[in-house]
C-alpha positions in Angstrom: 100.7 93.1 88.9 99.8 91.3 92.7 95.9 90.7 92.6 94.1 91.4 95.8 94.1 87.8 96.3 97.5 87.7 96.9 97.5 90.7 98.6 94.3 90.9 100.7 95.6 94.0 103.0 95.4 94.9 106.4 92.8 92.5 108.6 89.7 95.0 109.1 89.7 94.3 113.0 93.4 96.3 112.8 91.0 99.4 111.7 89.0 99.6 115.3 91.8 101.3 117.0 91.8 104.0 114.8 88.1 104.3 113.5 88.3 103.8 109.9 85.4 102.0 107.9 85.6 100.2 104.6 85.3 102.9 101.2 84.0 100.9 98.5 85.0 102.6 94.8 83.5 101.8 91.3 86.3 101.9 89.0 84.5 102.7 86.1 82.3 104.9 87.4 84.5 106.1 90.4 81.6 106.6 92.7 82.3 106.3 96.6 80.6 104.7 99.4 81.4 104.0 102.5 80.2 101.4 104.7 80.2 100.7 108.9 83.7 98.6 109.9 81.9 96.9 112.1 78.7 96.1 109.8 80.8 94.6 106.9 82.7 92.5 109.6 79.6 91.4 110.4 78.0 90.4 107.3 81.0 88.5 106.4 80.7 86.6 109.6 77.2 86.1 109.1 77.8 84.7 105.4 80.5 82.7 106.4 83.1 84.5 104.4 85.2 85.6 107.2 85.3 88.7 109.7 87.9 90.8 111.3 90.0 88.5 110.2 89.6 89.6 106.3 91.6 92.1 104.7 90.4 95.4 103.9 91.4 94.9 99.6 89.7 91.3 99.9 86.3 92.9 100.9 86.1 94.1 97.4 85.9 90.6 95.8 82.5 89.9 98.4 80.9 92.9 97.0 77.6 91.2 95.1 75.6 93.9 94.1 76.6 96.3 91.0 77.2 99.9 91.4 74.0 101.9 91.3 74.8 104.6 88.7 76.5 102.2 85.6 75.8 98.7 86.8 79.6 98.0 86.8 81.3 95.1 89.1 84.7 95.9 89.4 85.0 97.3 92.8 88.1 98.3 94.8 88.1 98.7 98.9 90.2 100.8 101.3 90.2 102.0 104.5 88.0 105.2 104.9 89.9 107.2 107.4 87.0 109.5 109.0 85.6 110.1 112.7 82.7 108.2 113.8 80.6 111.6 112.7 81.4 111.5 109.4 84.5 114.5 109.3 87.5 113.9 107.6 90.3 113.4 110.3 92.8 116.6 110.5 96.2 116.4 108.9 
């Protein structure tokens, strides 16, 4: 089984073309939180941790705050394929 360090995923900047955000999921509580992709990129750049070249799966390793419901710190990150209005894309 490979770790996220071995497979950081598609670079965040690649999701600009399809308007996908970043979905964080607490693996213990299954709480989901969608983050604006451009804000994630800007925050990574400001902290000197990467930016648009950072893989989507690697974002989870930079999460500092625990889950607000359970206090857990096991987080998964993946693309959130939504439109700017927050509605799911058709099909």
